[in-house]
C-alpha positions as CSV (number, residue, x, y, z in Angstrom):
1,M,74.7,-45.7,13.0
2,S,71.5,-44.2,12.0
3,N,71.8,-40.7,10.4
4,S,68.7,-39.5,12.0
5,P,69.4,-36.6,14.5
6,A,68.8,-37.3,18.3
7,E,67.9,-35.0,21.0
8,F,70.2,-36.5,23.4
9,T,73.5,-38.5,22.5
10,I,76.3,-40.0,24.3
11,Q,79.4,-41.2,22.6
12,R,79.4,-44.8,21.9
13,P,80.9,-47.1,19.3
14,V,79.1,-46.8,16.0
15,F,77.5,-49.8,14.9
16,E,75.9,-50.6,11.2
17,R,72.0,-50.0,11.4
18,S,71.4,-50.7,7.9
19,G,69.9,-54.1,8.5
20,A,69.6,-56.7,11.5
21,V,72.1,-59.0,10.2
22,R,74.7,-56.1,9.7
23,W,73.9,-54.6,13.1
24,V,74.3,-57.8,14.9
25,V,77.6,-58.6,13.1
26,S,78.8,-55.1,13.8
27,H,78.3,-55.7,17.6
28,A,79.9,-59.2,17.4
29,T,83.0,-58.0,15.6
30,Q,83.8,-55.9,18.4
31,H,85.0,-59.0,20.3
32,W,87.2,-60.9,18.0
33,G,89.1,-62.5,20.7
34,I,85.8,-64.2,22.0
35,I,85.0,-65.1,18.3
36,I,88.4,-66.9,17.7
37,M,88.1,-68.8,21.0
38,L,84.5,-69.9,19.8
39,L,85.8,-71.0,16.4
40,I,88.8,-72.9,17.7
41,G,86.9,-74.5,20.4
42,A,84.0,-75.8,17.7
43,F,86.8,-76.9,15.2
44,G,88.6,-78.6,17.7
45,N,85.7,-80.3,19.2
46,A,84.5,-81.6,15.8
47,A,88.2,-82.6,14.9
48,L,88.6,-84.6,18.0
49,A,85.3,-86.1,17.8
50,A,86.1,-87.6,14.4
51,V,89.3,-89.2,15.7
52,V,87.1,-91.7,17.8
53,P,85.5,-93.6,15.1
54,L,88.7,-93.7,13.1
55,L,90.9,-95.0,16.2
56,V,87.9,-97.5,16.9
57,G,88.2,-98.7,13.3
58,D,92.0,-99.2,13.7
59,A,91.4,-101.2,16.9
60,F,88.9,-103.5,15.0
61,N,91.4,-104.2,12.4
62,A,94.0,-105.1,15.0
63,M,91.5,-107.5,16.7
64,L,90.5,-109.0,13.4
65,K,94.0,-110.0,12.4
66,P,94.6,-113.9,12.3
67,V,96.5,-113.4,15.4
68,A,95.1,-110.6,17.5
69,D,97.2,-107.6,18.1
70,T,96.2,-106.8,21.8
71,S,99.2,-104.7,22.2
72,V,97.7,-101.7,20.1
73,L,94.5,-101.6,22.2
74,L,96.0,-99.9,25.4
75,P,97.8,-96.9,23.4
76,L,94.8,-96.8,21.3
77,A,92.5,-96.6,24.6
78,L,94.9,-93.9,25.9
79,L,94.9,-92.0,22.7
80,I,91.2,-92.0,22.8
81,G,90.8,-91.0,26.5
82,G,93.4,-88.3,25.9
83,T,91.8,-86.9,22.9
84,Q,88.4,-86.6,24.5
85,I,90.0,-84.8,27.6
86,L,91.1,-82.3,25.3
87,R,88.1,-82.2,23.3
88,G,86.0,-81.6,26.4
89,V,88.3,-78.5,27.2
90,L,87.6,-77.2,23.6
91,Q,83.9,-77.8,23.9
92,L,84.1,-75.9,27.2
93,G,86.1,-73.0,25.3
94,R,83.3,-73.0,22.7
95,N,80.5,-72.9,25.0
96,F,82.0,-70.2,27.2
97,G,83.1,-67.9,24.1
98,A,79.4,-68.2,22.7
99,E,77.8,-67.5,26.4
100,L,80.2,-64.7,27.1
101,L,79.5,-63.1,23.5
102,G,75.7,-63.5,24.0
103,Q,75.9,-61.6,27.6
104,R,78.2,-58.9,26.2
105,L,76.0,-58.4,23.1
106,E,72.8,-58.3,25.4
107,R,74.5,-55.5,27.7
108,E,75.7,-53.6,24.9
109,I,72.2,-53.7,22.8
110,R,70.6,-52.7,26.3
111,D,72.9,-49.7,26.7
112,E,72.6,-48.7,23.0
113,M,68.5,-49.2,22.9
114,Y,68.3,-47.3,26.5
115,I,70.3,-44.5,25.1
116,S,68.5,-44.3,21.8
117,L,65.0,-44.3,23.7
118,L,66.2,-41.2,25.9
119,G,67.2,-39.6,22.7
120,K,63.8,-39.9,21.1
121,S,61.3,-36.9,21.0
122,M,58.2,-36.5,23.0
123,T,56.3,-37.1,19.6
124,F,57.8,-40.6,19.3
125,H,57.2,-41.5,23.2
126,S,53.5,-40.0,22.8
127,L,52.9,-42.5,20.0
128,Q,55.0,-45.6,21.0
129,P,53.1,-48.0,23.2
130,V,55.0,-48.3,26.6
131,G,54.5,-52.3,26.8
132,D,55.6,-53.0,23.3
133,T,58.9,-50.7,23.9
134,M,59.4,-52.7,27.1
135,A,59.0,-56.1,25.3
136,R,61.5,-55.1,22.7
137,A,64.0,-53.9,25.5
138,T,63.6,-57.0,27.6
139,N,62.5,-60.0,25.8
140,D,63.7,-59.1,22.1
141,V,67.2,-58.1,23.7
142,R,67.4,-61.4,25.5
143,E,66.4,-63.3,22.4
144,V,69.5,-61.7,20.8
145,N,71.5,-63.1,23.5
146,L,69.9,-66.7,23.0
147,M,70.7,-66.3,19.3
148,F,74.3,-66.8,20.3
149,S,74.2,-69.0,23.0
150,P,72.9,-71.8,22.3
151,G,72.0,-70.7,18.8
152,I,74.8,-69.8,16.7
153,N,77.2,-71.9,19.3
154,L,75.3,-75.0,18.0
155,V,75.1,-73.8,14.5
156,I,78.9,-73.4,14.0
157,G,79.5,-76.6,16.0
158,S,77.1,-78.4,13.8
159,F,78.8,-77.2,10.8
160,F,81.9,-78.5,11.8
161,F,80.4,-81.8,12.5
162,I,79.1,-81.9,8.7
163,I,82.5,-81.0,7.5
164,M,84.6,-83.4,9.5
165,P,82.9,-86.5,7.6
166,I,83.8,-84.7,4.1
167,L,87.5,-84.4,5.4
168,A,88.0,-87.8,6.8
169,A,86.2,-89.8,4.4
170,P,88.9,-89.8,1.7
171,R,91.1,-91.5,4.1
172,Y,89.3,-94.8,3.2
173,H,88.4,-94.4,-0.3
174,P,87.6,-91.2,-2.5
175,A,83.9,-92.5,-3.6
176,L,83.0,-92.5,0.1
177,L,82.7,-88.5,-0.2
178,V,79.4,-89.1,-2.2
179,T,77.2,-89.5,0.8
180,P,78.4,-86.7,3.2
181,V,78.8,-84.2,0.3
182,A,75.4,-85.1,-0.9
183,F,73.8,-84.8,2.8
184,A,75.5,-81.6,3.3
185,I,74.4,-80.1,-0.1
186,V,70.7,-81.1,0.4
187,Y,70.8,-80.2,4.0
188,F,71.9,-76.6,3.3
189,L,69.4,-76.2,0.5
190,A,66.7,-77.6,2.6
191,L,67.8,-75.2,5.6
192,V,67.6,-72.1,3.3
193,R,64.0,-72.9,2.4
194,Y,63.1,-73.7,6.1
195,L,64.6,-70.4,7.4
196,K,62.9,-68.4,4.7
197,T,59.5,-70.1,5.8
198,L,60.2,-69.4,9.5
199,E,61.0,-65.8,9.1
200,P,57.8,-64.5,8.9
201,I,56.6,-66.8,11.7
202,S,59.2,-65.6,13.8
203,D,58.2,-62.0,13.2
204,E,54.6,-62.6,14.1
205,V,55.7,-64.6,17.3
206,R,57.6,-61.5,18.4
207,A,55.2,-58.9,17.2
208,S,52.2,-60.7,18.6
209,F,54.3,-60.9,22.1
210,G,54.6,-57.2,21.9
211,E,51.0,-56.7,21.3
212,M,50.0,-58.6,24.4
213,N,52.7,-56.9,26.6
214,S,51.3,-53.4,25.4
215,H,47.9,-54.6,26.3
216,L,49.0,-55.8,29.6
217,S,51.1,-52.5,30.6
218,E,48.0,-50.3,29.6
219,S,45.8,-52.5,32.0
220,L,48.0,-52.4,35.0
221,D,48.7,-48.8,34.3
222,G,45.0,-47.9,34.2
223,V,43.9,-50.6,36.9
224,E,42.1,-48.0,38.9
225,T,40.1,-47.0,35.7
226,V,39.4,-50.6,34.9
227,K,38.1,-51.4,38.4
228,G,36.2,-48.2,38.7
229,A,34.3,-48.9,35.5
230,A,34.0,-52.7,36.6
231,Q,35.6,-53.7,33.2
232,E,37.8,-56.5,34.7
233,N,36.1,-59.3,32.5
234,A,36.2,-57.2,29.4
235,E,40.2,-56.7,29.8
236,V,40.7,-60.2,30.8
237,E,38.8,-61.2,27.5
238,K,41.0,-58.9,25.4
239,F,43.9,-60.3,26.9
240,I,42.8,-63.8,26.3
241,V,42.5,-63.0,22.7
242,N,46.0,-61.6,22.4
243,A,47.4,-64.7,24.4
244,A,45.4,-66.9,21.9
245,R,47.4,-65.0,19.0
246,V,50.7,-65.7,20.7
247,R,49.8,-69.3,21.0
248,D,48.8,-69.6,17.4
249,A,52.0,-68.1,16.2
250,F,54.2,-70.4,18.4
251,I,51.9,-73.5,17.1
252,R,52.7,-72.3,13.7
253,Q,56.5,-72.3,14.6
254,G,56.0,-75.8,15.8
255,D,54.5,-77.0,12.9
256,T,57.1,-75.6,10.6
257,E,59.9,-77.0,12.8
258,A,58.3,-80.6,12.6
259,R,58.2,-80.4,8.8
260,F,61.9,-79.8,8.5
261,I,63.4,-82.9,6.6
262,A,66.8,-83.0,8.6
263,F,65.7,-86.3,10.2
264,L,64.7,-87.9,7.0
265,L,67.9,-86.7,5.4
266,Y,70.0,-88.2,8.4
267,G,68.3,-91.5,7.9
268,I,68.6,-91.6,4.2
269,A,72.6,-90.8,4.6
270,I,73.1,-93.5,7.3
271,A,71.5,-96.1,5.1
272,A,73.0,-95.0,1.9
273,G,76.5,-94.5,3.3
274,L,76.5,-97.8,4.9
275,T,75.4,-99.5,1.8
276,H,78.0,-97.7,-0.3
277,A,80.7,-98.9,2.4
278,L,79.5,-102.5,2.2
279,I,79.3,-102.6,-1.6
280,L,83.0,-101.4,-1.5
281,F,83.8,-103.9,1.3
282,R,82.5,-106.6,-1.0
283,M,84.5,-105.5,-3.9
284,G,87.6,-105.6,-1.5
285,L,88.1,-101.8,-1.4
286,L,87.6,-101.5,2.5
287,N,88.3,-103.5,5.4
288,T,86.2,-104.2,8.2
289,G,87.8,-101.4,10.4
290,Q,87.3,-98.9,7.7
291,V,83.7,-99.7,7.4
292,I,83.3,-99.3,11.1
293,G,85.3,-96.0,11.0
294,Y,83.4,-94.6,8.1
295,F,80.0,-95.4,9.8
296,G,81.1,-93.7,13.0
297,L,82.0,-90.7,10.8
298,L,78.4,-90.7,9.1
299,R,77.1,-90.9,12.9
300,M,78.5,-87.6,13.6
301,L,75.8,-86.0,11.4
302,D,73.2,-86.6,14.0
303,F,74.5,-83.7,16.0
304,P,73.6,-81.2,13.3
305,T,70.2,-83.2,12.8
306,F,69.1,-83.1,16.2
307,T,70.2,-79.3,16.8
308,S,68.8,-78.1,13.5
309,T,65.4,-78.5,14.5
310,W,65.6,-75.6,17.2
311,A,69.0,-73.9,17.0
312,Y,68.1,-72.4,13.6
313,T,64.7,-71.7,15.1
314,Q,66.6,-69.5,17.8
315,V,68.5,-68.1,15.1
316,S,65.6,-66.7,13.2
317,M,63.9,-65.5,16.5
318,G,67.0,-63.5,17.2
319,L,67.1,-62.0,13.9
320,S,63.3,-61.4,14.1
321,S,64.0,-59.5,17.6
322,A,67.1,-57.7,16.1
323,R,64.8,-56.3,13.6
324,R,62.3,-55.2,16.1
325,I,64.9,-53.5,18.1
326,L,66.4,-51.9,15.2
327,E,63.3,-50.5,13.9
328,L,62.6,-48.8,17.1
329,M,66.0,-47.2,17.2
330,N,66.2,-46.2,13.6
331,R,62.8,-44.6,13.9
332,E,62.9,-40.7,12.8
333,N,63.6,-38.2,15.5
334,N,62.5,-34.7,15.1
335,L,64.9,-32.9,17.8
336,D,68.5,-32.6,17.6
337,Q,70.7,-31.9,20.5
338,N,72.5,-29.4,18.6
339,T,75.4,-29.5,20.8
340,A,77.2,-26.4,19.0
341,G,74.4,-24.3,19.7
342,D,74.1,-21.1,22.0
343,A,74.8,-22.4,25.6
344,G,74.8,-19.0,27.5
345,A,73.1,-17.9,30.5
346,M,69.5,-17.0,29.8
347,R,67.7,-13.8,30.6
348,G,64.1,-15.4,29.9
349,E,62.8,-13.3,27.0
350,I,60.3,-15.4,25.0
351,E,59.0,-14.4,21.6
352,F,56.5,-16.3,19.6
353,R,56.5,-15.4,15.8
354,N,53.6,-16.9,13.6
355,V,53.9,-20.1,15.2
356,G,52.0,-23.3,14.0
357,F,52.2,-26.7,15.5
358,G,50.4,-30.1,14.7
359,Y,50.9,-33.8,15.5
360,P,52.1,-36.3,13.0
361,D,48.5,-37.6,12.4
362,G,47.7,-34.3,10.8
363,S,45.8,-32.5,13.5
364,T,46.5,-29.0,13.9
365,V,46.8,-27.8,17.4
366,L,48.2,-24.0,17.1
367,E,47.9,-21.5,14.0
368,N,49.8,-18.2,13.8
369,V,50.6,-17.6,17.4
370,S,52.4,-14.6,18.0
371,F,53.4,-12.7,21.3
372,R,56.3,-11.4,23.2
373,V,57.2,-11.9,27.0
374,K,60.0,-9.5,28.5
375,P,62.4,-11.2,30.9
376,G,61.0,-11.5,34.7
377,R,57.4,-10.9,33.6
378,T,54.6,-13.4,34.5
379,V,52.2,-14.7,31.7
380,A,48.9,-16.3,32.4
381,I,47.8,-18.5,29.6
382,V,44.1,-19.3,29.7
383,G,41.5,-20.9,27.3
384,Q,38.9,-23.7,27.3
385,T,40.1,-27.4,27.4
386,G,41.7,-28.5,24.0
387,A,42.5,-25.0,23.2
388,G,46.2,-25.7,22.8
389,K,47.6,-24.2,25.9
390,T,49.8,-27.1,27.0
391,S,51.1,-27.8,23.6
392,L,52.1,-23.9,23.5
393,V,54.1,-24.0,26.5
394,K,55.9,-27.3,25.6
395,L,57.2,-25.7,22.6
396,V,59.4,-23.4,24.5
397,N,61.9,-26.0,25.8
398,R,61.2,-28.1,22.6
399,T,59.5,-31.2,24.1
400,Y,58.0,-30.7,20.8
401,D,59.1,-28.6,17.8
402,V,57.2,-26.0,15.8
403,S,55.6,-27.0,12.5
404,N,56.3,-23.5,11.2
405,G,57.2,-20.3,12.5
406,K,59.8,-19.5,15.1
407,I,60.2,-19.3,19.1
408,L,62.9,-17.0,20.1
409,V,64.6,-17.1,23.5
410,D,66.7,-14.0,24.2
411,G,66.5,-13.4,20.5
412,V,67.8,-16.9,19.5
413,D,65.8,-19.5,17.7
414,V,65.2,-22.5,20.3
415,R,66.5,-24.7,17.4
416,D,69.8,-22.8,17.6
417,W,70.2,-23.3,21.4
418,N,72.2,-26.2,22.7
419,L,69.4,-28.6,23.9
420,A,70.9,-29.3,27.1
421,A,71.3,-25.6,27.9
422,L,67.8,-24.7,26.9
423,R,66.3,-27.4,29.0
424,S,68.5,-26.8,32.1
425,Q,67.3,-23.3,32.5
426,I,63.6,-24.0,31.8
427,S,61.7,-25.9,34.5
428,M,58.2,-27.2,33.8
429,I,55.6,-28.5,36.3
430,E,52.9,-30.3,34.9
431,Q,49.3,-31.4,36.4
432,D,50.2,-35.0,36.0
433,I,53.3,-35.0,38.3
434,F,55.7,-37.9,37.7
435,L,57.7,-39.0,40.7
436,F,60.3,-41.9,41.0
437,S,60.3,-44.7,43.1
438,R,62.9,-43.3,45.2
439,S,63.4,-41.1,48.4
440,I,61.6,-37.8,48.8
441,S,65.1,-36.1,48.7
442,D,66.1,-37.8,45.5
443,N,63.0,-36.7,43.8
444,I,63.4,-33.1,44.8
445,A,67.0,-33.2,43.8
446,F,66.2,-35.0,40.5
447,G,67.3,-31.9,38.5
448,R,70.3,-31.1,40.4
449,P,71.8,-34.3,41.9
450,G,74.5,-32.6,43.8
451,A,72.3,-30.6,45.9
452,T,72.9,-30.9,49.6
453,R,70.4,-31.6,52.1
454,A,70.0,-28.2,53.1
455,Q,69.3,-26.9,49.6
456,V,66.8,-29.7,49.3
457,E,65.0,-28.6,52.6
458,A,65.4,-25.0,51.6
459,A,63.3,-25.8,48.5
460,A,60.9,-28.0,50.1
461,Q,60.2,-25.1,52.6
462,A,59.7,-22.7,49.8
463,A,57.2,-25.1,48.2
464,Q,55.4,-25.3,51.6
465,A,56.3,-29.3,51.3
466,H,58.6,-29.3,54.4
467,E,56.0,-29.8,57.1
468,F,54.3,-32.7,55.6
469,I,57.4,-34.5,54.7
470,E,58.5,-34.1,58.5
471,T,55.3,-36.0,59.3
472,F,56.9,-39.2,57.6
473,D,58.8,-41.5,60.0
474,Q,62.0,-41.4,57.5
475,G,61.4,-37.6,56.6
476,Y,63.0,-36.7,53.5
477,D,64.7,-40.5,53.2
478,T,61.1,-41.9,53.1
479,V,60.8,-43.9,49.8
480,I,57.7,-43.0,47.7
481,G,55.7,-45.6,45.5
482,E,56.0,-45.4,41.8
483,R,54.4,-42.1,40.2
484,G,54.4,-41.0,44.0
485,V,50.9,-43.1,44.5
486,T,51.6,-43.0,48.3
487,L,51.0,-39.2,48.3
488,S,48.2,-37.1,47.8
489,G,47.8,-35.0,44.7
490,G,48.5,-31.7,46.5
491,Q,51.8,-33.6,48.3
492,R,53.0,-34.3,44.7
493,Q,52.6,-31.1,43.3
494,R,54.4,-29.5,46.0
495,L,57.3,-31.9,45.8
496,A,57.4,-30.9,41.9
497,L,57.5,-27.5,42.9
498,A,60.2,-28.1,45.2
499,R,62.0,-30.0,42.4
500,A,61.8,-26.8,40.2
501,F,62.8,-24.3,43.1
502,L,65.8,-26.3,43.5
503,T,67.0,-25.9,40.1
504,D,66.6,-22.1,40.1
505,P,65.4,-21.9,36.4
506,R,65.4,-18.7,34.4
507,V,61.8,-19.8,32.8
508,L,59.3,-21.3,35.0
509,I,56.3,-23.1,33.3
510,L,53.2,-24.1,35.6
511,D,50.8,-26.3,33.7
512,D,47.9,-26.1,36.2
513,S,50.4,-27.3,38.8
514,T,48.1,-26.3,41.8
515,S,44.8,-27.9,40.5
516,A,45.0,-30.5,43.4
517,I,46.0,-28.3,46.2
518,D,43.4,-27.4,48.8
519,S,42.2,-23.9,49.6
520,A,44.0,-23.7,52.6
521,T,47.2,-24.6,51.1
522,E,46.6,-22.6,48.2
523,D,47.5,-19.2,49.7
524,K,50.7,-20.6,51.0
525,I,51.6,-22.1,47.6
526,Q,50.6,-18.8,45.9
527,R,53.1,-16.8,47.8
528,A,55.7,-19.4,47.2
529,I,54.9,-19.4,43.5
530,S,54.9,-15.6,43.5
531,A,58.2,-15.3,45.2
532,A,59.7,-17.9,43.0
533,A,58.6,-15.8,40.0
534,Q,60.6,-12.9,41.0
535,G,63.4,-12.4,38.7
536,R,62.5,-15.2,36.3
537,T,60.1,-15.4,33.4
538,T,56.9,-17.4,34.5
539,L,54.1,-19.1,32.0
540,L,51.3,-19.9,34.1
541,I,48.4,-22.2,32.9
542,T,45.6,-21.9,35.2
543,H,41.9,-21.5,35.7
544,R,42.3,-19.9,39.0
545,L,41.1,-16.4,38.9
546,S,43.4,-15.6,42.2
547,Q,46.7,-16.8,40.1
548,I,45.4,-15.0,36.8
549,R,44.9,-11.7,38.4
550,W,48.3,-10.9,39.4
551,A,49.8,-11.8,36.0
552,D,51.6,-9.0,34.0
553,L,50.0,-10.3,30.8
554,I,47.2,-12.7,30.0
555,I,47.0,-14.7,26.8
556,V,43.5,-16.0,25.7
557,I,43.7,-19.1,23.3
558,R,41.0,-20.1,21.6
559,K,40.8,-23.1,19.3
560,G,44.6,-22.7,18.7
561,K,44.7,-19.2,18.0
562,V,45.3,-16.2,20.2
563,A,41.9,-14.5,20.8
564,A,43.1,-12.0,22.9
565,M,45.8,-10.4,25.2
566,G,45.9,-7.8,28.0
567,N,45.4,-7.6,31.7
568,H,42.3,-9.0,33.8
569,E,40.5,-5.7,33.6
570,E,41.0,-4.9,30.2
571,L,40.1,-8.5,28.8
572,M,36.9,-8.6,31.1
573,K,35.6,-5.6,29.1
574,T,37.0,-6.4,25.7
575,S,37.1,-10.1,25.2
576,E,34.0,-12.3,25.0
577,A,36.1,-15.4,25.1
578,Y,37.9,-14.5,28.3
579,A,34.7,-13.3,30.2
580,R,33.1,-16.5,29.0
581,I,35.7,-18.6,30.7
582,F,35.0,-17.2,34.1
583,R,31.1,-17.4,33.5
584,E,31.3,-21.1,32.9
């Protein structure tokens, strides 16, 4: 497993992540019983397939005797029938084992990837396109399943079909080894070259599909913006370009498959092998039945020939997908869960000491920010758009981590807190409210799943949400659309407030969370927030003067730096930056 730290961890089996092949193998070897069943089934299937031409050759010899010996035909027929019934059972075991292994690995990899994604920092999620992530989590994981069934299933089966003529040919004459051995050597050399050629093409197929999916996801997520700007045709053109790239990659893959020389090798092997056998027959070293049996053994090479054109492609696609999944999971995390960190009850004292913060692209957001907030105080953070206010409050619960300096909560560096304990006692309500496509009750109780209906309703009443919830036919059991699209902005924000009230945090962060609330409701919400702020530290980002006035401390942020601090009256007199905010 990767050594990079994760902000969220669940105990799971450790898998090798140093390379795609090792990672897939480390998953597969968790299921040795299934692998053994697959191998036994594949070997038995091939061995019993080789029995048929041998017995058919014996039958020809019996019939070609001066006096035909028909007495052996019935036993031979029964033996062939019996072996093929057993072969069918073994083939079923091979196919079942491969399918079972593929399905289990798909489930395990989905679990591993989902846990890994939950453990990524917000820096990662801010930069990683959602559509590409979904392509890797769905199609790429599915490709790993298909790599085993039918991919590796047929690869293993075809390998034993190549081996059987080599093992059985000396039964007739040692010289007959030449054709199957030569075929195997040239076949595997050609296969290595084929797979090397196919690898970058498979990577391009999967990458182009991920890019197409990213664009589709963005277009659908922003469909309101697309329609509002009448840019449907432009978006369609972009999608057509991405779809054409996927098509071209598949065409290159098909062209490479068509150039694989397996069919040519098979034809040469059949011709050369039969010619060799006939020469030995003319020399009196083989009889008719042996020539027929040997030719039947060579015919077994058609299975690896026909399957190679797409079975190995499936393996190549699976490995390409595994590389994409592994690259995503191995990408560096910046946050550590710190399970051994401080997990005590929080009082709510917050101190910034010379804090600086910047994003991975090199842009600086905050510089040398220092201030201290006593427990239970309310702090309003104001500033022009882009000043760094939201980034500042997201450092408190380690949504992002400081680039330099320290943030202390109750005198303890936030990096020394147990991450779960830190975040469970801090509740943040942002302007862009995210609600799940679940019932209203489940959305309110999201941070506290065990909450009773009475507790949920009490939180909703405190957030002034109970009244509008009761207007729905199913009340608190009403299922809302994804992101709460069936609700107004003010309703979404009141549900978010109710969610925060229910968790009873020691630190409450409100990031312009009442911007979508009408003035008639604002006074009620204001009283609710004021009541909620009692006894807990509150960080308030807002442009509403009515909310700023009652703050114990106002911090003015300008271009990533603290421009001024104080109460409203003081700052109106002493801070031009603060006064400019209200004049504008």
